[in-house]
C-alpha positions in Angstrom: 0.0 0.0 0.0 1.5 3.3 -1.1 0.7 6.4 0.8 1.1 9.8 -0.8 1.7 12.6 1.6 0.7 16.0 0.1 1.4 19.2 1.8 -0.2 22.4 0.6 2.2 25.2 1.6 0.0 28.0 0.3 0.8 30.6 -2.3 3.5 33.2 -2.6 2.6 36.7 -3.8 5.4 39.2 -4.3 4.1 42.8 -3.9 4.3 45.3 -6.8 6.4 47.6 -4.6 9.1 44.9 -4.1 9.3 44.3 -7.9 9.4 48.0 -8.5 12.3 48.5 -6.2 14.2 45.7 -8.0 13.4 47.3 -11.3 14.4 50.8 -10.1 17.8 49.6 -8.8 18.6 47.8 -12.0 17.7 50.9 -14.0 19.9 53.2 -11.9 22.9 50.8 -12.5 22.5 51.3 -16.3 25.1 53.7 -17.9 23.4 56.8 -19.4 20.6 57.0 -16.9 20.7 60.2 -15.0 17.8 59.5 -12.6 14.3 58.0 -12.4 11.4 60.3 -13.1 8.7 60.4 -10.4 5.0 61.2 -10.7 2.6 63.2 -8.4 2.8 60.4 -5.7 6.5 60.8 -5.5 6.3 64.5 -5.4 3.7 64.4 -2.5 5.8 61.9 -0.6 8.9 64.0 -0.9 7.1 67.2 0.0 4.9 66.0 2.9 6.9 63.1 4.3 10.3 64.5 3.4 11.3 61.1 2.0 11.6 59.7 -1.5 10.0 56.5 -2.4 12.4 53.6 -3.3 10.2 52.6 -6.2 10.3 56.1 -7.8 10.0 55.9 -11.6 8.8 52.3 -11.8 5.3 51.0 -12.1 4.4 47.3 -12.0 1.4 45.3 -13.0 1.1 41.6 -12.5 -1.1 39.1 -14.3 -1.3 35.3 -14.5 1.0 35.3 -17.6 3.7 37.5 -16.0 4.8 40.9 -15.0 4.7 44.2 -17.0 7.0 47.0 -15.8 7.0 50.6 -16.9 10.2 52.6 -16.2 10.2 56.4 -16.3 13.7 57.8 -16.8 15.7 60.9 -17.4 18.8 60.2 -19.5 22.2 61.9 -19.7 22.9 64.4 -22.5 24.5 63.1 -25.7 23.6 59.5 -25.0 22.1 57.1 -27.5 18.6 56.8 -26.2 17.6 53.6 -28.0 20.7 51.9 -26.8 20.2 53.0 -23.2 16.5 51.9 -23.4 17.6 48.4 -24.6 20.1 48.1 -21.8 17.5 49.1 -19.2 15.1 46.5 -20.6 17.8 43.8 -20.4 19.0 44.7 -16.9 15.5 45.1 -15.4 14.3 41.8 -16.9 17.3 39.9 -15.7 17.2 41.5 -12.2 13.5 40.9 -11.6 13.5 37.4 -12.9 16.5 36.4 -10.9 15.3 38.1 -7.7 11.7 37.0 -7.8 11.4 34.0 -10.1 8.6 35.7 -11.9 8.4 35.9 -15.7 8.7 39.4 -17.1 6.5 39.9 -20.1 7.4 43.5 -20.9 9.6 46.3 -19.8 8.4 49.6 -21.3 10.8 52.5 -21.2 9.4 56.1 -21.0 12.1 58.8 -21.5 10.8 61.8 -19.6 13.7 64.1 -20.2 17.4 64.7 -20.8 19.7 66.0 -18.1 21.8 68.8 -19.6 25.4 69.3 -18.3 25.7 72.1 -15.8 27.2 75.3 -17.2 30.5 76.3 -15.5 30.2 79.5 -13.6 32.4 82.2 -15.2 35.4 83.1 -13.1 36.3 86.8 -12.5 40.1 86.7 -12.3 
């Protein structure tokens, strides 16, 4: 007589905020990214609470088929934007899949601006 011992350990749900933080960190490590662009939620958090959200610039939506991530960035001046966007997509997909084990369906990059170099102040010698 064979006895099968089944254990149902339950389900594991990783929050959108955790995935967004992983995506934001991977984005900031990409050469050519000046910073992540925030929305009104980030602005309110920074103004009222005096602290910046860790997931600034990243929005996540999960479905049964996988994860969709939207990244909002400001890039450096004189950088090849399509190349940087491609690098961000690869880094974010790799980071999120390795950290969470979830399948990433899409990483959408939204370039919100370009950071211009600061002008040097004229010296009066």
